[in-house]
matplotlib code that plots the C-alpha trace (Angstrom):
import matplotlib.pyplot as plt

x = [-19.7, -21.5, -20.4, -22.2, -21.1, -23.9, -24.0, -26.3, -27.7, -27.7, -29.7, -32.7, -35.6, -39.2, -40.4, -36.9, -35.4, -32.4, -31.2, -29.5, -27.1, -25.9, -23.1, -22.6, -19.5, -20.9, -23.7, -26.4, -29.3, -30.3, -30.7, -32.0, -34.6, -33.0, -34.4, -34.0, -34.7, -34.6, -34.3, -35.3, -34.1, -36.0, -37.8, -37.3, -35.8, -38.5, -38.6, -39.2, -39.0, -38.0, -37.3, -37.2, -34.8, -37.7, -38.2, -41.3, -41.4, -43.1, -43.3, -44.5, -47.7, -46.2, -43.7, -45.9, -45.9, -42.9, -40.1, -38.8, -36.5, -34.5, -31.4, -28.6, -27.3, -24.3, -23.1, -24.3, -26.1, -29.5, -31.0, -33.7, -35.1, -36.9, -39.1, -41.4, -39.5, -41.1, -39.5, -40.8, -38.6, -35.6, -33.7, -30.6, -31.2, -29.7, -29.6, -30.1, -30.1, -31.0, -29.1, -30.1, -30.4, -27.9, -28.9, -26.3, -26.5, -24.9, -23.2, -26.2, -26.5, -28.2, -31.1, -32.3, -35.3, -35.5, -36.0]
y = [-89.4, -89.3, -91.3, -91.8, -92.9, -94.2, -94.7, -95.1, -98.7, -101.3, -103.5, -101.9, -103.3, -102.9, -99.4, -98.0, -95.3, -95.0, -92.2, -93.0, -90.6, -90.5, -88.1, -87.2, -86.3, -83.1, -80.5, -82.5, -82.1, -78.7, -80.1, -83.6, -85.8, -87.9, -91.2, -93.9, -97.4, -100.7, -104.3, -107.1, -110.7, -112.4, -109.2, -106.5, -103.1, -100.6, -96.8, -95.8, -92.0, -89.2, -85.5, -82.9, -79.9, -77.8, -79.9, -81.8, -85.3, -88.5, -91.8, -95.3, -95.9, -98.4, -95.8, -92.7, -91.0, -93.0, -92.0, -88.6, -87.7, -84.5, -82.9, -80.7, -78.9, -77.4, -80.9, -82.6, -85.1, -86.7, -88.3, -90.8, -90.6, -93.8, -94.0, -96.7, -99.3, -102.7, -106.0, -105.7, -102.6, -105.0, -104.5, -103.0, -99.3, -97.5, -93.8, -93.0, -90.3, -90.4, -88.1, -88.3, -92.0, -93.1, -94.3, -93.8, -95.9, -95.8, -99.0, -99.9, -100.0, -102.9, -102.1, -105.0, -104.6, -107.5, -108.2]
z = [-65.3, -61.9, -58.9, -55.6, -52.2, -50.0, -46.2, -43.3, -43.7, -41.0, -38.7, -36.9, -34.9, -36.2, -35.4, -35.6, -37.8, -40.2, -42.4, -45.6, -47.3, -50.9, -51.7, -55.4, -57.2, -58.6, -58.3, -60.0, -57.6, -58.9, -62.4, -62.2, -60.4, -57.7, -56.6, -54.0, -55.1, -53.2, -54.1, -51.8, -52.3, -55.1, -56.1, -58.7, -58.0, -57.2, -56.9, -53.3, -53.4, -55.8, -55.5, -58.3, -58.5, -57.3, -54.2, -55.2, -53.8, -54.7, -52.7, -53.3, -51.3, -48.9, -47.5, -47.5, -44.1, -43.0, -45.4, -46.3, -49.2, -49.1, -50.6, -49.4, -52.5, -50.6, -49.7, -53.0, -50.9, -51.0, -47.9, -47.2, -43.6, -42.8, -39.7, -38.3, -40.2, -40.9, -41.7, -45.3, -45.7, -45.6, -48.9, -50.5, -51.1, -54.1, -54.9, -58.6, -61.2, -64.9, -67.1, -70.7, -71.5, -68.8, -65.3, -62.6, -59.4, -56.0, -54.7, -52.5, -48.8, -46.9, -44.6, -42.4, -40.2, -37.7, -34.0]

ax = plt.figure().add_subplot(projection="3d")
ax.plot(x, y, z, "-o")
ax.set_aspect("equal")
plt.show()
C-alpha cells in the first residue's frame, strides 16, 4: 500500500510560480515511474508530467518549458515546479504511481491562477 501527502498548492497570479510536493510512504521512486496529473472542472484528468527511475522526464505539450518534475529519493518526495503559470493551469493536481495493475493517487492539491 502506497500513501502520498501532497502540498504546495494555492492561489497565484498569472505569470507566477508554485512548487508542488508529494511525499510517499516508501522508497518507490527508484523503482517506478512517477507522474503528476491534473483535473480542471468539467474536464477529464490528464497527465501533466512524468519521471522515470533513471530521471528521464516527459511533459504534456502545453506545459513544456514551464513545468519541471523532479524527485528527491532521500526524502521520498516528487516535486512539480510550475513557472509562468496561466489561468488555464487552474486545476486540482494529483501525484500518481502505477504499481502492477494498481494506480495510487495523492489526495490532490488545488492550484488556482487568477488575477
